N, C-alpha and C positions, 0 to 999 in steps of 0.2 A: 568380565561379563556382569558381575554383581555391581561394579561401579557404574557401568553404562545404564543399567536398569534404574539405579538411584537417580542418575542425572536426568534420564527421560521422565521419571516420575516427578522430579522437581520442576521441570519445564511444563509438564502437563498440569500439575497442581497450580503453578503460577498462572497459567493461562486460564484455568477454571476460576481462580481467585479474581482475576481482572474482570472476567465476564460476570461473575456473581456480584462483585462490587458494583459494577455498572448497573446491573439489573436491580440490585437492592435499592440504590438511590433513585432509580427511575420509578419502580413500582411502590416505593414507600410514600411517594407523593401523588401517584396517578394510578388509576385502574387500567386494566387491559383495554376496556372499551374506549377510554379516553385516549390512550396512546395510539390506537388504531384509527381514530377518527380524523377526518380532514381538518376539522376545527382545531384539534390539538396541534397538528403540524403547522397550520397557518398561524395560530397564536404564538407558538414557540419560535416560529420563524421571526415574528415581530419582536419577541423578547430578545432573541439573539442579535437581531439587527440593532436594537437600541443599545444592547450591551457592547456590541462591536464598535459603535460610534463613540462610546465613552471610555471603553477599556480594551481597545484592540490589541495592544501589546500583551496585556495580562491574559486575555482570552487565547491569543495565539500561543503564548508560552505554555499555558495549561494543555492546549491541544498537542503541542510538540512533545511535551512530557508523556502524555497519554499515548501518543502514537509510538514513541520510542519504546515504552513498556509493552505495548500491544504487539509490535513487530518482534521484539526480543522474545516474547512468549509464543512466537510462531503464529501470530494472528494474520488474517488475510489483509492485503493491502487495498483492494478495490473499495470496500466500504469506507475506509478512511479518506480516500481521495474524493469520493462522491460527497461525503459529509463535509469535507473541507471546502469544496466548491459551494455547497449549499449555505454554509455559515459565513464564509469569508469572501465569497466571490471568486472570480477567475484568477486574479493575479496574486492576491494575498493567500488564497487557498492553495495555489501551487507552491508558493514560498513555504508556508507552514507544513504542507504535506511532504514535500521533498526533503525538508530538513529533518522532520520527525522520523520519516521512514528510513532515511539514510542513517541517522543515528541509531535507530533500532536494529537495522540490518548489520551495521558495523559492530555494534555491541554483541549481537548474536554470533557474528563471525569470530570475534575475539574470544568469546566464551567457548565456541566450538573448537577453535584452533588450539585452545589450551586443554580442554577436557575431552573433546569428542573426535579428535583428528583420526585416530586409528579406527574408530567405529565408522566414520564417514568414508575412509579409504576402503575398508573391507566391504562396505555396502555398495559403493558407487564407482570405485575406480575402474573396474572392468567395463562398466557400461559407458563411462565417459573418459576412457583412456586416451581417445583421440584429441581431447582438449588439452592434454598436458603439454604437447609440443607447441600448440598455438600460444598458450600462456607463456611459455619460455621464450618465444620469439619476441613478443611485445606484450608484456603483462598488462600495461595500462590500456592500450588500444583494444586488445582482445576482450578485456573485462568490460569495456564500454559496449562493444558489440554483443557480448554475452548478456548484459542487462537489457539492451535494446531489443534483441530478437526474441528473448524469452523462450517459450517452449518447455520450460521446466516449472513446476509449481513454485510459487514465490518463496515458501518456507524452505524448500530444498535448495533453491537457487542461492539463498543467503549463506548456506554453509558449504556448498561444494568447493569454492575456491580454497578452502583450507587444505585440500588435497594437494594443491600446487604451491603452497607457501607464499601466497600473494601478500605483498607488503600492505600494512594497514593504511598507509597514506594513499596508495594507489586504489585500494579497495574502496575507501570512502569517496574519493573524488570521481572515480569511474562509475560507482553506483549512483551518485548524485546526478551526474551528466546523463548516464544511460537511461535513467528512469524518467527524465523530464518529458520526452515526447508522449508517452502513454499516460503519464500522470496529468499532463496538461489537458488532454482530451477528456479524461474521466472527471477532472475538476470542472471543466467547461460544462459537461452534462449536469453535474450537481448544481452549478451556478444557474444553468438554464431552468432547472426544476424550481429553483428559488424564485426566479423571475415570473414563471407561470403562476406559481402560488400567490405571488404578490398581486398579480393582475386578475385573479379569479376568486370571487367570493365563495362560489361552490366548486366542488371537486371537478376538474376537467376530465373528459373522457379520453380514451386512448387515442382516438383520431386527432383530437386537439393537441395532445402531447406530441405525437409523431410529426404533425404538420407545422409545429412551431419552429421557426428558424433557430431559436436558442437551443433546441434539442436535436433537430435533424442534421444541422450543419456539423456539430461535433460528433454525432453518430456516424455520419458519412466519413468524417476524418478518421474516426476510430476503426471502422471496418476497412478503410483504405490502408491504414497502418497495419492492421491485422493481416491483410493479404500480402503486404510487403514483407512483414516479419516472417510469415510462413515460408515465403520464397527464399528469404535469406537463411532460414534455419537449415534448409537442405544443403546449403553450401557450408554453413558454419559447423554443423554437427556431423558432416560426412567424414568417413575415415580417410 
């Protein structure tokens, strides 16, 4: 029990460290008023756009490393996907987001499999006992569906498979494949926001945002996917 508390404390402190580091670099150069202004967002959109044109690989590498550490520290995935779309566009954003988040999830899985397996089993096995037989039937295929249908908080979703001794190779590739549909839609929304900011000198209102094809098309796709995954969850998680 003492060991588990130390590990939880380590992960929690690591997460706080990442957030604090990010906020330190942000607010050491800008005030809160600047950060929350539309001009700040637009100007930095232009800055990142120029940086992307000259140093796409370097910028993508930095994003992948940050994403890996963020997910490993049990950070949320949605902001990363939106930010990736905003900075890199639809296709490069998807590429960098899925690589970074998959590496982070796999790193967290390996860490949990080595240090936290018993803790995870004691906490979640009774609740998700029905998944054990599914994973034994076809580990790779069911892990893809597990990632696709969701229904479990992203942070918990990353560590649950250690209860079923999932192979690292299967975990990595099934995670990468299974996350692509939802990440693509989130990245598309982020990319759509970037296009709207590029086309508007002043901040657009909510109506303008919602009625923009670059926003409402991926939003429709996202909610359609949500309805599909909710329906599939009833089948996947049933006893």
